mmCIF file of the N, C-alpha and C atoms, coordinates in Angstrom:
data_MODEL
# 
_entry.id   MODEL 
# 
loop_
_atom_site.group_PDB 
_atom_site.id 
_atom_site.type_symbol 
_atom_site.label_atom_id 
_atom_site.label_alt_id 
_atom_site.label_comp_id 
_atom_site.label_asym_id 
_atom_site.label_entity_id 
_atom_site.label_seq_id 
_atom_site.pdbx_PDB_ins_code 
_atom_site.Cartn_x 
_atom_site.Cartn_y 
_atom_site.Cartn_z 
_atom_site.occupancy 
_atom_site.B_iso_or_equiv 
_atom_site.pdbx_formal_charge 
_atom_site.auth_seq_id 
_atom_site.auth_comp_id 
_atom_site.auth_asym_id 
_atom_site.auth_atom_id 
_atom_site.pdbx_PDB_model_num 
ATOM 1   N N  . MET A 1 1  ? 89.253 107.559 110.920 1.00 0.00 ? 1  MET A N  1 
ATOM 2   C CA . MET A 1 1  ? 89.227 106.427 111.847 1.00 0.00 ? 1  MET A CA 1 
ATOM 3   C C  . MET A 1 1  ? 89.072 105.166 111.111 1.00 0.00 ? 1  MET A C  1 
ATOM 4   N N  . SER A 1 2  ? 89.683 104.170 111.561 1.00 0.00 ? 2  SER A N  1 
ATOM 5   C CA . SER A 1 2  ? 89.653 102.872 111.126 1.00 0.00 ? 2  SER A CA 1 
ATOM 6   C C  . SER A 1 2  ? 88.377 102.138 110.988 1.00 0.00 ? 2  SER A C  1 
ATOM 7   N N  . TYR A 1 3  ? 88.034 101.414 110.061 1.00 0.00 ? 3  TYR A N  1 
ATOM 8   C CA . TYR A 1 3  ? 86.817 100.649 110.037 1.00 0.00 ? 3  TYR A CA 1 
ATOM 9   C C  . TYR A 1 3  ? 86.651 99.714  111.212 1.00 0.00 ? 3  TYR A C  1 
ATOM 10  N N  . ILE A 1 4  ? 87.639 99.087  111.620 1.00 0.00 ? 4  ILE A N  1 
ATOM 11  C CA . ILE A 1 4  ? 87.451 98.408  112.869 1.00 0.00 ? 4  ILE A CA 1 
ATOM 12  C C  . ILE A 1 4  ? 87.073 99.149  114.237 1.00 0.00 ? 4  ILE A C  1 
ATOM 13  N N  . SER A 1 5  ? 87.653 100.446 114.248 1.00 0.00 ? 5  SER A N  1 
ATOM 14  C CA . SER A 1 5  ? 87.180 101.133 115.582 1.00 0.00 ? 5  SER A CA 1 
ATOM 15  C C  . SER A 1 5  ? 85.725 101.724 115.407 1.00 0.00 ? 5  SER A C  1 
ATOM 16  N N  . LEU A 1 6  ? 85.387 102.196 113.922 1.00 0.00 ? 6  LEU A N  1 
ATOM 17  C CA . LEU A 1 6  ? 84.053 102.654 113.870 1.00 0.00 ? 6  LEU A CA 1 
ATOM 18  C C  . LEU A 1 6  ? 82.847 101.359 114.071 1.00 0.00 ? 6  LEU A C  1 
ATOM 19  N N  . ASN A 1 7  ? 83.490 100.042 113.573 1.00 0.00 ? 7  ASN A N  1 
ATOM 20  C CA . ASN A 1 7  ? 82.582 98.923  113.908 1.00 0.00 ? 7  ASN A CA 1 
ATOM 21  C C  . ASN A 1 7  ? 82.327 98.795  115.181 1.00 0.00 ? 7  ASN A C  1 
ATOM 22  N N  . LYS A 1 8  ? 83.490 98.904  116.114 1.00 0.00 ? 8  LYS A N  1 
ATOM 23  C CA . LYS A 1 8  ? 83.357 98.591  117.434 1.00 0.00 ? 8  LYS A CA 1 
ATOM 24  C C  . LYS A 1 8  ? 82.430 99.567  118.266 1.00 0.00 ? 8  LYS A C  1 
ATOM 25  N N  . ILE A 1 9  ? 82.434 100.922 117.924 1.00 0.00 ? 9  ILE A N  1 
ATOM 26  C CA . ILE A 1 9  ? 81.691 101.991 118.254 1.00 0.00 ? 9  ILE A CA 1 
ATOM 27  C C  . ILE A 1 9  ? 80.086 101.641 117.962 1.00 0.00 ? 9  ILE A C  1 
ATOM 28  N N  . LYS A 1 10 ? 79.881 101.032 116.759 1.00 0.00 ? 10 LYS A N  1 
ATOM 29  C CA . LYS A 1 10 ? 78.540 100.855 116.392 1.00 0.00 ? 10 LYS A CA 1 
ATOM 30  C C  . LYS A 1 10 ? 77.939 99.834  117.092 1.00 0.00 ? 10 LYS A C  1 
ATOM 31  N N  . TRP A 1 11 ? 78.796 98.555  117.291 1.00 0.00 ? 11 TRP A N  1 
ATOM 32  C CA . TRP A 1 11 ? 78.275 97.332  118.156 1.00 0.00 ? 11 TRP A CA 1 
ATOM 33  C C  . TRP A 1 11 ? 78.135 97.659  119.585 1.00 0.00 ? 11 TRP A C  1 
ATOM 34  N N  . ILE A 1 12 ? 79.059 98.572  120.342 1.00 0.00 ? 12 ILE A N  1 
ATOM 35  C CA . ILE A 1 12 ? 78.868 98.949  121.623 1.00 0.00 ? 12 ILE A CA 1 
ATOM 36  C C  . ILE A 1 12 ? 77.704 99.717  121.612 1.00 0.00 ? 12 ILE A C  1 
ATOM 37  N N  . SER A 1 13 ? 77.513 100.632 120.762 1.00 0.00 ? 13 SER A N  1 
ATOM 38  C CA . SER A 1 13 ? 76.303 101.604 120.968 1.00 0.00 ? 13 SER A CA 1 
ATOM 39  C C  . SER A 1 13 ? 74.939 100.770 120.676 1.00 0.00 ? 13 SER A C  1 
ATOM 40  N N  . THR A 1 14 ? 75.116 99.754  119.930 1.00 0.00 ? 14 THR A N  1 
ATOM 41  C CA . THR A 1 14 ? 73.826 98.948  119.671 1.00 0.00 ? 14 THR A CA 1 
ATOM 42  C C  . THR A 1 14 ? 73.426 98.090  120.934 1.00 0.00 ? 14 THR A C  1 
ATOM 43  N N  . PHE A 1 15 ? 74.419 97.791  121.542 1.00 0.00 ? 15 PHE A N  1 
ATOM 44  C CA . PHE A 1 15 ? 74.149 97.024  122.662 1.00 0.00 ? 15 PHE A CA 1 
ATOM 45  C C  . PHE A 1 15 ? 73.765 97.939  123.802 1.00 0.00 ? 15 PHE A C  1 
ATOM 46  N N  . LEU A 1 16 ? 74.180 98.964  124.000 1.00 0.00 ? 16 LEU A N  1 
ATOM 47  C CA . LEU A 1 16 ? 73.921 99.966  125.080 1.00 0.00 ? 16 LEU A CA 1 
ATOM 48  C C  . LEU A 1 16 ? 72.635 100.471 124.747 1.00 0.00 ? 16 LEU A C  1 
ATOM 49  N N  . VAL A 1 17 ? 72.032 100.633 123.450 1.00 0.00 ? 17 VAL A N  1 
ATOM 50  C CA . VAL A 1 17 ? 70.618 101.086 123.141 1.00 0.00 ? 17 VAL A CA 1 
ATOM 51  C C  . VAL A 1 17 ? 69.537 99.923  123.570 1.00 0.00 ? 17 VAL A C  1 
ATOM 52  N N  . LEU A 1 18 ? 69.952 98.717  123.116 1.00 0.00 ? 18 LEU A N  1 
ATOM 53  C CA . LEU A 1 18 ? 69.209 97.563  123.582 1.00 0.00 ? 18 LEU A CA 1 
ATOM 54  C C  . LEU A 1 18 ? 68.969 97.245  124.865 1.00 0.00 ? 18 LEU A C  1 
ATOM 55  N N  . PHE A 1 19 ? 70.316 97.396  125.686 1.00 0.00 ? 19 PHE A N  1 
ATOM 56  C CA . PHE A 1 19 ? 70.152 97.140  127.116 1.00 0.00 ? 19 PHE A CA 1 
ATOM 57  C C  . PHE A 1 19 ? 69.391 98.281  127.579 1.00 0.00 ? 19 PHE A C  1 
ATOM 58  N N  . GLY A 1 20 ? 69.400 99.424  127.138 1.00 0.00 ? 20 GLY A N  1 
ATOM 59  C CA . GLY A 1 20 ? 68.545 100.579 127.874 1.00 0.00 ? 20 GLY A CA 1 
ATOM 60  C C  . GLY A 1 20 ? 67.058 100.355 127.596 1.00 0.00 ? 20 GLY A C  1 
ATOM 61  N N  . ILE A 1 21 ? 67.001 99.666  126.390 1.00 0.00 ? 21 ILE A N  1 
ATOM 62  C CA . ILE A 1 21 ? 65.455 99.467  126.121 1.00 0.00 ? 21 ILE A CA 1 
ATOM 63  C C  . ILE A 1 21 ? 64.878 98.293  127.158 1.00 0.00 ? 21 ILE A C  1 
ATOM 64  N N  . LEU A 1 22 ? 65.835 97.324  127.204 1.00 0.00 ? 22 LEU A N  1 
ATOM 65  C CA . LEU A 1 22 ? 65.576 96.280  128.395 1.00 0.00 ? 22 LEU A CA 1 
ATOM 66  C C  . LEU A 1 22 ? 65.470 96.692  129.786 1.00 0.00 ? 22 LEU A C  1 
ATOM 67  N N  . LEU A 1 23 ? 66.151 97.645  130.178 1.00 0.00 ? 23 LEU A N  1 
ATOM 68  C CA . LEU A 1 23 ? 66.066 98.139  131.353 1.00 0.00 ? 23 LEU A CA 1 
ATOM 69  C C  . LEU A 1 23 ? 64.766 99.073  131.561 1.00 0.00 ? 23 LEU A C  1 
ATOM 70  N N  . THR A 1 24 ? 64.419 99.727  130.320 1.00 0.00 ? 24 THR A N  1 
ATOM 71  C CA . THR A 1 24 ? 63.145 100.377 130.768 1.00 0.00 ? 24 THR A CA 1 
ATOM 72  C C  . THR A 1 24 ? 62.019 99.378  130.779 1.00 0.00 ? 24 THR A C  1 
ATOM 73  N N  . ASN A 1 25 ? 61.992 98.193  130.071 1.00 0.00 ? 25 ASN A N  1 
ATOM 74  C CA . ASN A 1 25 ? 60.937 97.229  130.116 1.00 0.00 ? 25 ASN A CA 1 
ATOM 75  C C  . ASN A 1 25 ? 60.807 96.783  131.483 1.00 0.00 ? 25 ASN A C  1 
ATOM 76  N N  . LEU A 1 26 ? 61.999 96.723  132.202 1.00 0.00 ? 26 LEU A N  1 
ATOM 77  C CA . LEU A 1 26 ? 62.006 96.183  133.708 1.00 0.00 ? 26 LEU A CA 1 
ATOM 78  C C  . LEU A 1 26 ? 61.906 97.194  134.623 1.00 0.00 ? 26 LEU A C  1 
ATOM 79  N N  . ASN A 1 27 ? 61.764 98.686  134.200 1.00 0.00 ? 27 ASN A N  1 
ATOM 80  C CA . ASN A 1 27 ? 61.511 99.504  134.947 1.00 0.00 ? 27 ASN A CA 1 
ATOM 81  C C  . ASN A 1 27 ? 62.717 99.847  135.827 1.00 0.00 ? 27 ASN A C  1 
ATOM 82  N N  . TYR A 1 28 ? 64.048 99.924  135.373 1.00 0.00 ? 28 TYR A N  1 
ATOM 83  C CA . TYR A 1 28 ? 65.150 100.226 136.036 1.00 0.00 ? 28 TYR A CA 1 
ATOM 84  C C  . TYR A 1 28 ? 65.553 101.679 135.690 1.00 0.00 ? 28 TYR A C  1 
ATOM 85  N N  . TYR A 1 29 ? 64.809 102.630 136.213 1.00 0.00 ? 29 TYR A N  1 
ATOM 86  C CA . TYR A 1 29 ? 65.066 103.898 136.042 1.00 0.00 ? 29 TYR A CA 1 
ATOM 87  C C  . TYR A 1 29 ? 66.095 104.333 137.269 1.00 0.00 ? 29 TYR A C  1 
ATOM 88  N N  . PRO A 1 30 ? 67.157 105.351 136.943 1.00 0.00 ? 30 PRO A N  1 
ATOM 89  C CA . PRO A 1 30 ? 67.592 106.018 135.831 1.00 0.00 ? 30 PRO A CA 1 
ATOM 90  C C  . PRO A 1 30 ? 68.577 105.244 134.942 1.00 0.00 ? 30 PRO A C  1 
ATOM 91  N N  . LEU A 1 31 ? 68.847 104.016 135.374 1.00 0.00 ? 31 LEU A N  1 
ATOM 92  C CA . LEU A 1 31 ? 69.905 103.376 134.713 1.00 0.00 ? 31 LEU A CA 1 
ATOM 93  C C  . LEU A 1 31 ? 69.555 103.164 133.188 1.00 0.00 ? 31 LEU A C  1 
ATOM 94  N N  . ASN A 1 32 ? 68.415 103.016 133.030 1.00 0.00 ? 32 ASN A N  1 
ATOM 95  C CA . ASN A 1 32 ? 67.982 102.815 131.538 1.00 0.00 ? 32 ASN A CA 1 
ATOM 96  C C  . ASN A 1 32 ? 68.301 103.969 130.641 1.00 0.00 ? 32 ASN A C  1 
ATOM 97  N N  . ILE A 1 33 ? 68.097 105.479 131.113 1.00 0.00 ? 33 ILE A N  1 
ATOM 98  C CA . ILE A 1 33 ? 68.549 106.269 130.434 1.00 0.00 ? 33 ILE A CA 1 
ATOM 99  C C  . ILE A 1 33 ? 69.867 106.770 130.351 1.00 0.00 ? 33 ILE A C  1 
ATOM 100 N N  . PHE A 1 34 ? 70.652 106.356 131.070 1.00 0.00 ? 34 PHE A N  1 
ATOM 101 C CA . PHE A 1 34 ? 72.118 106.386 131.079 1.00 0.00 ? 34 PHE A CA 1 
ATOM 102 C C  . PHE A 1 34 ? 72.652 105.508 129.946 1.00 0.00 ? 34 PHE A C  1 
ATOM 103 N N  . SER A 1 35 ? 72.326 104.177 129.916 1.00 0.00 ? 35 SER A N  1 
ATOM 104 C CA . SER A 1 35 ? 72.612 103.126 128.833 1.00 0.00 ? 35 SER A CA 1 
ATOM 105 C C  . SER A 1 35 ? 72.122 103.561 127.527 1.00 0.00 ? 35 SER A C  1 
ATOM 106 N N  . HIS A 1 36 ? 70.776 103.901 127.425 1.00 0.00 ? 36 HIS A N  1 
ATOM 107 C CA . HIS A 1 36 ? 70.413 104.179 126.029 1.00 0.00 ? 36 HIS A CA 1 
ATOM 108 C C  . HIS A 1 36 ? 70.931 105.425 125.506 1.00 0.00 ? 36 HIS A C  1 
ATOM 109 N N  . GLY A 1 37 ? 71.034 106.519 126.436 1.00 0.00 ? 37 GLY A N  1 
ATOM 110 C CA . GLY A 1 37 ? 71.748 107.712 126.168 1.00 0.00 ? 37 GLY A CA 1 
ATOM 111 C C  . GLY A 1 37 ? 73.295 107.541 125.594 1.00 0.00 ? 37 GLY A C  1 
ATOM 112 N N  . LEU A 1 38 ? 73.983 106.623 126.257 1.00 0.00 ? 38 LEU A N  1 
ATOM 113 C CA . LEU A 1 38 ? 75.240 106.568 125.782 1.00 0.00 ? 38 LEU A CA 1 
ATOM 114 C C  . LEU A 1 38 ? 75.335 105.752 124.350 1.00 0.00 ? 38 LEU A C  1 
ATOM 115 N N  . GLY A 1 39 ? 74.498 104.986 124.222 1.00 0.00 ? 39 GLY A N  1 
ATOM 116 C CA . GLY A 1 39 ? 74.198 104.314 123.075 1.00 0.00 ? 39 GLY A CA 1 
ATOM 117 C C  . GLY A 1 39 ? 73.962 105.141 121.819 1.00 0.00 ? 39 GLY A C  1 
ATOM 118 N N  . ALA A 1 40 ? 73.034 106.089 122.188 1.00 0.00 ? 40 ALA A N  1 
ATOM 119 C CA . ALA A 1 40 ? 72.486 107.049 121.002 1.00 0.00 ? 40 ALA A CA 1 
ATOM 120 C C  . ALA A 1 40 ? 73.612 108.095 120.848 1.00 0.00 ? 40 ALA A C  1 
ATOM 121 N N  . LEU A 1 41 ? 74.586 108.576 121.906 1.00 0.00 ? 41 LEU A N  1 
ATOM 122 C CA . LEU A 1 41 ? 75.709 109.156 121.586 1.00 0.00 ? 41 LEU A CA 1 
ATOM 123 C C  . LEU A 1 41 ? 76.651 108.715 120.715 1.00 0.00 ? 41 LEU A C  1 
ATOM 124 N N  . GLY A 1 42 ? 76.857 107.371 120.821 1.00 0.00 ? 42 GLY A N  1 
ATOM 125 C CA . GLY A 1 42 ? 77.752 106.417 120.230 1.00 0.00 ? 42 GLY A CA 1 
ATOM 126 C C  . GLY A 1 42 ? 77.248 106.418 118.776 1.00 0.00 ? 42 GLY A C  1 
ATOM 127 N N  . TRP A 1 43 ? 76.012 106.342 118.475 1.00 0.00 ? 43 TRP A N  1 
ATOM 128 C CA . TRP A 1 43 ? 75.451 106.304 117.151 1.00 0.00 ? 43 TRP A CA 1 
ATOM 129 C C  . TRP A 1 43 ? 75.622 107.566 116.541 1.00 0.00 ? 43 TRP A C  1 
ATOM 130 N N  . CYS A 1 44 ? 75.367 108.529 117.291 1.00 0.00 ? 44 CYS A N  1 
ATOM 131 C CA . CYS A 1 44 ? 75.638 110.014 116.621 1.00 0.00 ? 44 CYS A CA 1 
ATOM 132 C C  . CYS A 1 44 ? 77.028 110.318 116.418 1.00 0.00 ? 44 CYS A C  1 
ATOM 133 N N  . ILE A 1 45 ? 78.000 109.661 117.034 1.00 0.00 ? 45 ILE A N  1 
ATOM 134 C CA . ILE A 1 45 ? 79.486 109.799 116.492 1.00 0.00 ? 45 ILE A CA 1 
ATOM 135 C C  . ILE A 1 45 ? 79.576 108.906 115.286 1.00 0.00 ? 45 ILE A C  1 
ATOM 136 N N  . ALA A 1 46 ? 79.057 107.668 115.316 1.00 0.00 ? 46 ALA A N  1 
ATOM 137 C CA . ALA A 1 46 ? 79.179 106.885 114.029 1.00 0.00 ? 46 ALA A CA 1 
ATOM 138 C C  . ALA A 1 46 ? 78.555 107.643 112.803 1.00 0.00 ? 46 ALA A C  1 
ATOM 139 N N  . GLY A 1 47 ? 77.371 108.331 113.066 1.00 0.00 ? 47 GLY A N  1 
ATOM 140 C CA . GLY A 1 47 ? 76.727 108.956 111.994 1.00 0.00 ? 47 GLY A CA 1 
ATOM 141 C C  . GLY A 1 47 ? 77.567 110.235 111.551 1.00 0.00 ? 47 GLY A C  1 
ATOM 142 N N  . TYR A 1 48 ? 78.121 110.915 112.337 1.00 0.00 ? 48 TYR A N  1 
ATOM 143 C CA . TYR A 1 48 ? 78.996 112.031 111.970 1.00 0.00 ? 48 TYR A CA 1 
ATOM 144 C C  . TYR A 1 48 ? 80.255 111.507 111.090 1.00 0.00 ? 48 TYR A C  1 
ATOM 145 N N  . ILE A 1 49 ? 80.835 110.474 111.680 1.00 0.00 ? 49 ILE A N  1 
ATOM 146 C CA . ILE A 1 49 ? 81.927 110.233 111.001 1.00 0.00 ? 49 ILE A CA 1 
ATOM 147 C C  . ILE A 1 49 ? 81.536 109.619 109.545 1.00 0.00 ? 49 ILE A C  1 
ATOM 148 N N  . ASN A 1 50 ? 80.551 109.012 109.432 1.00 0.00 ? 50 ASN A N  1 
ATOM 149 C CA . ASN A 1 50 ? 79.887 108.386 108.071 1.00 0.00 ? 50 ASN A CA 1 
ATOM 150 C C  . ASN A 1 50 ? 79.145 109.367 107.280 1.00 0.00 ? 50 ASN A C  1 
ATOM 151 N N  . ASN A 1 51 ? 78.941 110.576 107.912 1.00 0.00 ? 51 ASN A N  1 
ATOM 152 C CA . ASN A 1 51 ? 78.173 111.635 107.366 1.00 0.00 ? 51 ASN A CA 1 
ATOM 153 C C  . ASN A 1 51 ? 76.850 111.021 106.983 1.00 0.00 ? 51 ASN A C  1 
ATOM 154 N N  . ASP A 1 52 ? 76.252 110.258 107.725 1.00 0.00 ? 52 ASP A N  1 
ATOM 155 C CA . ASP A 1 52 ? 74.882 109.962 107.798 1.00 0.00 ? 52 ASP A CA 1 
ATOM 156 C C  . ASP A 1 52 ? 73.711 110.709 108.297 1.00 0.00 ? 52 ASP A C  1 
ATOM 157 N N  . LYS A 1 53 ? 73.019 111.301 107.422 1.00 0.00 ? 53 LYS A N  1 
ATOM 158 C CA . LYS A 1 53 ? 72.129 112.119 108.037 1.00 0.00 ? 53 LYS A CA 1 
ATOM 159 C C  . LYS A 1 53 ? 70.937 111.505 108.769 1.00 0.00 ? 53 LYS A C  1 
ATOM 160 N N  . ALA A 1 54 ? 70.529 110.206 108.105 1.00 0.00 ? 54 ALA A N  1 
ATOM 161 C CA . ALA A 1 54 ? 69.638 109.650 108.957 1.00 0.00 ? 54 ALA A CA 1 
ATOM 162 C C  . ALA A 1 54 ? 69.831 109.149 110.359 1.00 0.00 ? 54 ALA A C  1 
ATOM 163 N N  . LEU A 1 55 ? 71.070 108.517 110.598 1.00 0.00 ? 55 LEU A N  1 
ATOM 164 C CA . LEU A 1 55 ? 71.577 108.297 111.915 1.00 0.00 ? 55 LEU A CA 1 
ATOM 165 C C  . LEU A 1 55 ? 71.671 109.491 112.737 1.00 0.00 ? 55 LEU A C  1 
ATOM 166 N N  . LEU A 1 56 ? 72.362 110.482 112.372 1.00 0.00 ? 56 LEU A N  1 
ATOM 167 C CA . LEU A 1 56 ? 72.460 111.851 112.954 1.00 0.00 ? 56 LEU A CA 1 
ATOM 168 C C  . LEU A 1 56 ? 70.839 112.424 113.353 1.00 0.00 ? 56 LEU A C  1 
ATOM 169 N N  . THR A 1 57 ? 69.808 112.196 112.521 1.00 0.00 ? 57 THR A N  1 
ATOM 170 C CA . THR A 1 57 ? 68.474 112.673 112.676 1.00 0.00 ? 57 THR A CA 1 
ATOM 171 C C  . THR A 1 57 ? 67.935 111.953 113.768 1.00 0.00 ? 57 THR A C  1 
ATOM 172 N N  . ASN A 1 58 ? 68.055 110.507 113.518 1.00 0.00 ? 58 ASN A N  1 
ATOM 173 C CA . ASN A 1 58 ? 67.321 109.643 114.716 1.00 0.00 ? 58 ASN A CA 1 
ATOM 174 C C  . ASN A 1 58 ? 68.003 109.692 115.957 1.00 0.00 ? 58 ASN A C  1 
ATOM 175 N N  . PHE A 1 59 ? 69.307 109.548 116.119 1.00 0.00 ? 59 PHE A N  1 
ATOM 176 C CA . PHE A 1 59 ? 69.909 109.534 117.565 1.00 0.00 ? 59 PHE A CA 1 
ATOM 177 C C  . PHE A 1 59 ? 70.079 110.710 118.006 1.00 0.00 ? 59 PHE A C  1 
ATOM 178 N N  . GLY A 1 60 ? 70.449 111.749 117.047 1.00 0.00 ? 60 GLY A N  1 
ATOM 179 C CA . GLY A 1 60 ? 70.666 113.267 117.583 1.00 0.00 ? 60 GLY A CA 1 
ATOM 180 C C  . GLY A 1 60 ? 69.494 113.720 118.000 1.00 0.00 ? 60 GLY A C  1 
ATOM 181 N N  . LEU A 1 61 ? 68.268 113.388 117.737 1.00 0.00 ? 61 LEU A N  1 
ATOM 182 C CA . LEU A 1 61 ? 67.070 113.936 118.375 1.00 0.00 ? 61 LEU A CA 1 
ATOM 183 C C  . LEU A 1 61 ? 66.850 113.184 119.503 1.00 0.00 ? 61 LEU A C  1 
ATOM 184 N N  . GLN A 1 62 ? 67.209 112.060 119.941 1.00 0.00 ? 62 GLN A N  1 
ATOM 185 C CA . GLN A 1 62 ? 67.056 111.315 121.091 1.00 0.00 ? 62 GLN A CA 1 
ATOM 186 C C  . GLN A 1 62 ? 67.863 111.866 122.103 1.00 0.00 ? 62 GLN A C  1 
ATOM 187 N N  . ILE A 1 63 ? 68.896 112.576 121.995 1.00 0.00 ? 63 ILE A N  1 
ATOM 188 C CA . ILE A 1 63 ? 69.813 113.180 122.996 1.00 0.00 ? 63 ILE A CA 1 
ATOM 189 C C  . ILE A 1 63 ? 69.118 114.212 123.721 1.00 0.00 ? 63 ILE A C  1 
ATOM 190 N N  . PRO A 1 64 ? 68.394 115.071 123.275 1.00 0.00 ? 64 PRO A N  1 
ATOM 191 C CA . PRO A 1 64 ? 67.330 116.046 124.090 1.00 0.00 ? 64 PRO A CA 1 
ATOM 192 C C  . PRO A 1 64 ? 66.581 115.604 124.867 1.00 0.00 ? 64 PRO A C  1 
ATOM 193 N N  . LEU A 1 65 ? 65.891 114.517 124.222 1.00 0.00 ? 65 LEU A N  1 
ATOM 194 C CA . LEU A 1 65 ? 64.930 113.705 125.199 1.00 0.00 ? 65 LEU A CA 1 
ATOM 195 C C  . LEU A 1 65 ? 65.397 113.073 126.505 1.00 0.00 ? 65 LEU A C  1 
ATOM 196 N N  . PHE A 1 66 ? 66.651 112.486 126.032 1.00 0.00 ? 66 PHE A N  1 
ATOM 197 C CA . PHE A 1 66 ? 67.453 112.008 127.447 1.00 0.00 ? 66 PHE A CA 1 
ATOM 198 C C  . PHE A 1 66 ? 68.018 113.098 128.413 1.00 0.00 ? 66 PHE A C  1 
ATOM 199 N N  . LEU A 1 67 ? 68.038 114.178 127.964 1.00 0.00 ? 67 LEU A N  1 
ATOM 200 C CA . LEU A 1 67 ? 68.420 115.509 128.803 1.00 0.00 ? 67 LEU A CA 1 
ATOM 201 C C  . LEU A 1 67 ? 67.477 115.801 129.615 1.00 0.00 ? 67 LEU A C  1 
ATOM 202 N N  . PHE A 1 68 ? 66.094 115.703 129.090 1.00 0.00 ? 68 PHE A N  1 
ATOM 203 C CA . PHE A 1 68 ? 64.757 115.792 130.023 1.00 0.00 ? 68 PHE A CA 1 
ATOM 204 C C  . PHE A 1 68 ? 64.883 114.755 131.036 1.00 0.00 ? 68 PHE A C  1 
ATOM 205 N N  . GLY A 1 69 ? 65.195 113.748 130.829 1.00 0.00 ? 69 GLY A N  1 
ATOM 206 C CA . GLY A 1 69 ? 65.447 112.500 131.795 1.00 0.00 ? 69 GLY A CA 1 
ATOM 207 C C  . GLY A 1 69 ? 66.473 112.870 132.764 1.00 0.00 ? 69 GLY A C  1 
ATOM 208 N N  . TYR A 1 70 ? 67.535 113.289 132.314 1.00 0.00 ? 70 TYR A N  1 
ATOM 209 C CA . TYR A 1 70 ? 68.628 113.680 133.355 1.00 0.00 ? 70 TYR A CA 1 
ATOM 210 C C  . TYR A 1 70 ? 68.128 114.642 134.206 1.00 0.00 ? 70 TYR A C  1 
ATOM 211 N N  . PHE A 1 71 ? 67.567 115.703 133.594 1.00 0.00 ? 71 PHE A N  1 
ATOM 212 C CA . PHE A 1 71 ? 67.149 117.031 134.370 1.00 0.00 ? 71 PHE A CA 1 
ATOM 213 C C  . PHE A 1 71 ? 65.999 116.466 135.387 1.00 0.00 ? 71 PHE A C  1 
ATOM 214 N N  . ASN A 1 72 ? 65.207 115.763 135.052 1.00 0.00 ? 72 ASN A N  1 
ATOM 215 C CA . ASN A 1 72 ? 64.220 115.139 136.017 1.00 0.00 ? 72 ASN A CA 1 
ATOM 216 C C  . ASN A 1 72 ? 64.672 114.472 137.126 1.00 0.00 ? 72 ASN A C  1 
ATOM 217 N N  . TYR A 1 73 ? 65.615 113.705 136.785 1.00 0.00 ? 73 TYR A N  1 
ATOM 218 C CA . TYR A 1 73 ? 66.337 112.813 137.846 1.00 0.00 ? 73 TYR A CA 1 
ATOM 219 C C  . TYR A 1 73 ? 67.203 113.705 138.908 1.00 0.00 ? 73 TYR A C  1 
ATOM 220 N N  . PHE A 1 74 ? 67.883 114.377 138.223 1.00 0.00 ? 74 PHE A N  1 
ATOM 221 C CA . PHE A 1 74 ? 68.895 115.125 138.990 1.00 0.00 ? 74 PHE A CA 1 
ATOM 222 C C  . PHE A 1 74 ? 68.428 116.542 139.712 1.00 0.00 ? 74 PHE A C  1 
ATOM 223 N N  . ILE A 1 75 ? 67.500 117.169 138.963 1.00 0.00 ? 75 ILE A N  1 
ATOM 224 C CA . ILE A 1 75 ? 66.949 118.444 139.600 1.00 0.00 ? 75 ILE A CA 1 
ATOM 225 C C  . ILE A 1 75 ? 65.658 118.326 140.233 1.00 0.00 ? 75 ILE A C  1 
ATOM 226 N N  . ILE A 1 76 ? 64.765 117.876 139.624 1.00 0.00 ? 76 ILE A N  1 
ATOM 227 C CA . ILE A 1 76 ? 63.488 117.669 140.262 1.00 0.00 ? 76 ILE A CA 1 
ATOM 228 C C  . ILE A 1 76 ? 63.322 116.787 141.288 1.00 0.00 ? 76 ILE A C  1 
# 
């Protein structure tokens, strides 16, 4: 993957994570978990491409937490 594409993934993911945090602070549920979850997924992809274990650990462990939020919203 080219540097430009990876850089775009990182910036878009950063925006989504920060936007998700903003939505959380403004109490916009469930839009917050969708935005932040997509951003975390993008950072996991970037971490996988770069073989960066710190990124994979940080954002990879966030994904199951968002799955709880999705389950809570759609099932309960």
